[in-house]
C-alpha positions in Angstrom: 67.3 108.8 109.8 67.3 112.4 110.8 68.9 111.5 114.1 71.4 109.1 112.6 75.0 110.2 113.4 76.5 112.0 110.4 80.0 110.3 110.4 78.6 106.8 110.6 76.0 107.6 107.9 78.6 109.0 105.6 81.0 106.1 106.1 78.3 103.7 105.2 77.4 105.7 102.1 81.0 106.0 100.9 81.7 102.3 101.3 78.5 101.4 99.4 79.2 103.9 96.7 82.8 102.7 96.3 81.5 99.2 95.9 79.1 100.2 93.2 81.8 102.1 91.5 84.0 99.1 91.6 81.4 97.0 89.8 80.6 99.7 87.2 84.2 100.5 86.4 85.1 96.8 86.1 83.1 96.7 83.0 85.5 99.3 81.6 88.5 97.2 82.6 89.3 99.5 85.5 90.0 97.5 88.7 89.5 99.9 91.6 90.4 97.2 94.1 93.8 96.9 92.5 94.3 100.7 92.3 93.0 101.5 95.8 93.6 98.3 97.7 96.7 98.0 99.9 99.7 96.4 98.2 102.8 95.4 100.1 105.1 98.4 100.4 107.9 96.7 98.5 105.5 95.9 95.6 105.6 98.0 92.4 101.8 98.8 92.7 102.1 100.2 96.3 101.1 103.8 96.8 101.1 105.5 100.3 97.5 106.7 99.9 96.4 103.0 99.8 96.8 102.9 103.6 93.6 105.1 103.6 91.8 104.0 100.5 92.0 100.3 101.1 89.5 100.5 103.9 86.8 101.8 101.6 87.1 98.9 99.1 85.5 95.4 99.5 86.0 92.1 97.8 82.3 91.1 97.5 78.7 91.7 98.7 79.0 89.7 101.9 82.3 91.2 102.8 80.7 94.7 102.4 77.5 93.6 104.2 79.0 92.3 107.4 81.4 95.2 107.7 78.7 97.8 107.2 76.2 95.9 109.5 78.8 96.0 112.3 79.5 99.7 111.6 75.8 100.4 111.6 75.2 98.6 114.9 78.2 99.8 116.9 79.6 102.8 115.1 76.5 105.0 115.7 76.6 104.2 119.4 80.2 105.2 119.7 79.7 108.4 117.6 76.8 109.4 119.8 78.9 108.9 123.0 82.2 110.4 121.7 81.0 112.9 119.1 81.7 112.9 115.4 85.3 114.3 115.4 86.7 111.8 117.9 84.8 108.9 116.3 86.1 109.7 112.9 89.6 110.1 114.2 89.4 106.7 115.9 87.9 105.0 112.9 90.6 106.3 110.5 93.5 105.7 112.8 92.5 102.1 113.6 92.0 101.4 109.9 95.4 102.8 109.1 96.9 100.9 112.0 95.3 97.7 110.8 96.9 98.2 107.4 100.3 98.9 109.0 100.3 95.7 111.0 99.2 93.7 107.9 102.1 95.2 106.0 104.6 94.2 108.8 103.3 90.6 108.9 103.3 90.3 105.1 106.9 91.6 104.9 108.1 89.2 107.6 106.5 86.3 105.7 108.2 87.5 102.5 111.6 87.8 104.2 111.4 84.5 105.9 109.8 82.4 103.2 110.0 84.0 99.7 112.9 86.4 99.4 115.3 83.7 98.0 113.0 83.0 95.1 113.0 84.8 91.7 109.7 83.4 90.6 106.5 81.7 91.8 104.4 78.9 90.3 100.8 80.0 90.5 99.3 77.3 88.3 100.5 74.2 86.4 103.1 75.5 83.8 102.5 79.1 84.9 105.4 80.9 86.5 105.4 84.6 87.3 108.2 86.8 88.6 108.4 87.6 92.3 107.6 91.3 91.4 104.4 90.2 89.7 103.6 87.9 92.6 104.0 90.6 95.2 101.5 92.8 93.2 98.9 90.1 93.8 99.1 90.7 97.6 96.2 93.1 98.0 94.3 93.9 101.2 90.9 95.5 101.0 88.0 96.1 103.4 86.9 98.1 106.4 87.4 95.1 108.7 90.4 96.6 110.5 88.6 99.8 111.4 85.4 97.8 112.2 87.3 95.5 114.6 88.6 98.7 116.2 85.0 99.8 116.6 84.0 96.5 118.2 86.9 96.8 120.6 85.9 100.3 121.6 82.2 99.3 122.1 83.3 96.4 124.3 85.5 98.7 126.4 82.9 101.4 126.7 80.0 99.0 127.3 81.7 95.8 128.6 78.5 94.2 130.1 76.2 95.0 127.3 74.6 91.8 126.2 74.7 90.9 122.5 72.8 88.3 120.6 75.2 86.8 118.1 74.4 84.1 115.6 74.6 81.1 115.9 74.6 81.3 119.7 71.1 81.0 121.2 72.0 83.0 124.3 73.3 86.6 124.9 77.0 87.2 125.2 78.5 90.2 127.1 80.4 92.5 124.8 83.7 92.1 126.6 83.6 88.3 126.2 82.5 88.6 122.6 85.4 90.8 121.6 87.9 88.7 123.5 86.6 85.6 121.8 86.9 87.2 118.4 90.4 88.4 119.1 91.6 84.9 120.2 90.0 83.4 117.0 91.7 86.0 114.8 95.1 85.4 116.5 94.8 81.6 116.1 93.6 81.9 112.5 96.4 84.3 111.7 99.1 82.0 113.1 97.6 78.9 111.5 99.1 78.1 108.0 95.7 77.3 106.4 95.7 76.9 102.7 93.1 79.0 100.9 92.5 81.4 103.8 92.2 84.8 102.1 91.4 86.7 105.3 93.6 89.5 106.6 93.5 88.3 110.2 96.4 90.5 111.3 94.6 93.6 109.9 91.7 92.7 112.1 94.1 92.3 115.1 95.8 95.6 114.1 92.5 97.5 114.2 91.9 96.1 117.7 95.5 96.8 118.9 95.6 100.4 117.6 92.1 100.9 119.0 93.3 99.7 122.5 96.3 102.0 122.4 94.3 105.0 121.3 91.6 104.5 124.0 94.1 104.0 126.7 95.9 107.1 125.6 92.7 109.1 125.7 91.8 107.6 129.0 95.2 108.6 130.5 94.6 112.2 129.3 91.2 112.2 130.8 89.6 112.8 127.4 87.0 110.0 127.6 85.1 108.5 130.5 83.2 105.3 130.8 83.6 101.6 131.8 86.5 99.5 130.5 87.0 95.8 130.2 
């Protein structure tokens, strides 16, 4: 671990420690996910700092595991190539960008579908005010930043072959990321009941990552293959 890139290692540690803290403090009736998760900006529980803190919170063990596994696999490669400062800048900006796009999409949904209602039925004979309902909209997870990392890896190493379950054959990184992007877009646009995944946060991480890489490329700050 002595050669393990510092920023990636610290990001992994912070996410894991925050998850442990969430479990411990829950026993004291302190909900860190509610405090530090990203609420819609028109909700009473929204705080500006949540655009940063939400990406260090997770909703469960598997949520944390898959995000950290992807960060471990691809983040350390990018940090080695780019250096710690550029990688940390990229990671944080794509995470913030993911949160911003998620906010925009949620607000559009509210304005087009819910703004005319004063209350919402969340269970039989249980009606809560719209203000209370908006506070339930809470985005957590490093997925937006991680999707940005995946996008960057595919742009820097487009022909790198990846073995991804359940496929029994290797897939080039560029095709893997394009496939994931299409899946997220279709999933985000499909009104599927019970889908609790922030698909547009994932797309936001990829979008802001693309913009940032193209900007750096135009300035001549980074070199390497591109999709």
